[in-house]
N, C-alpha and C positions, 0 to 999 in steps of 0.2 A: 237307043230313047229310055225312057222310064215307062214305064205301063199305067193304065188306065188306076187314077186315086192315088199317083204316087207322083213326086214333083222333083226333079234331080236338083240336088243340091251338089254345086264342089262337083266330084267325082263319083258320089254315092246317092243313089237315091234313101228318100224320105219317106217311112209310113204316114198315112193321114194320123190326125191325133183325134180325130172322130173317136168315139167310145159311146154306142147306142144301147140298148137296151139288153142287147144280145150280151153283153159283160157284165153287167149289172146281175143278171140271171145264171150265168157260168158264176158270179162271185158269190153270191148267194147260197150255190149248191156245195161251194167250196169250203163257204161257214159253216153250211150245216153237218156237212160231213168232218169239220173241225171239231165242234161239238161233240157231236157222236164219240169221234176218237177220244178223242179227251175223257168222256164217258165210262168208255172201253179201257180207257189207263187203269183204271181202278181194278181190274178184273186184276186174278194173281197170272194170268198169262200177258197182261197188259195188253188185251184183248191183239194180239200180233199173232195171232192164229186161226186165221178168219173158218177153216174148217168148222172150228167148236162154237162157231156161233150161233146162236140161237133166238128162237121169240122169247126167252125170258130174257134177254139184252134189249133186242128192243123194248119190249114195255118196258125197263128198267130207263131206260132213257125216257120214253114218254112220260113216265112217270117223273122224271126228273127235271125236263122240260116243265113241265106242271108245276111242280115245287118252287123252281126259277118265276116262274108269271107268278105265283102267289107271294112271293115276296117282293113285286114290282121291281123289279131288274128286266124284266121284259114284259111285252105286251099280248094280250090273247093275238093280236095279230101276226107278233113277232113269231109268236109259236106255230100257228098256224103254216105261216111262210116256210119257218126248220123244218115242222113236218111235212108240208109239200116238196122243200126241195131232198131231202132225205127219200123219200118214197119213189122220189123221181128216179133215184141216182141208185138203188135196189132196184128200181124195176129193169131198171139195163142191165144190172149186173145177171136177174136174172133173163131178160132177151139175149143175153151173150151165153146163157146154157152153165155160166157158173156154180148155179145150187146144185146142179144136177149131184149123184150119190159118185163121192172120188172126186171131185171141183173144189179149186179151191176156197169158193162158200156153201160150200154143201150144206152148212146147218143151218142156212137161212134157205128156206123152203118157197114155194112157192104162194103162199096164203099170208107169209108174215111180212105187213109191210105197216109203216105208221100212218096211224089213223090222230086229228088230234080228235078231242072228248069235247 
């Protein structure tokens, strides 16, 4: 018997196709991280060494977003959403203790988080 929220179709269960706000929030965070990754790709290490990432990288990313907004490619609202989503992910990384000395993201200390200006 299929569990709640599932319908039996033939011999297999099919998950519901409803995609609510949670999916959009996750998609926004992934897209924001994609933009950060694209920016970090310009570094000599291509952004692949998280331990050396630091405040300068985050500030550069924010300046890049400001430039993209000034060209009209994204709106102020979209820029704020990107900053918020990346900030939330970085806060999660800090909450997991990944920014402590010797941890994978040690260069991203606790007070370095993106904010729209």
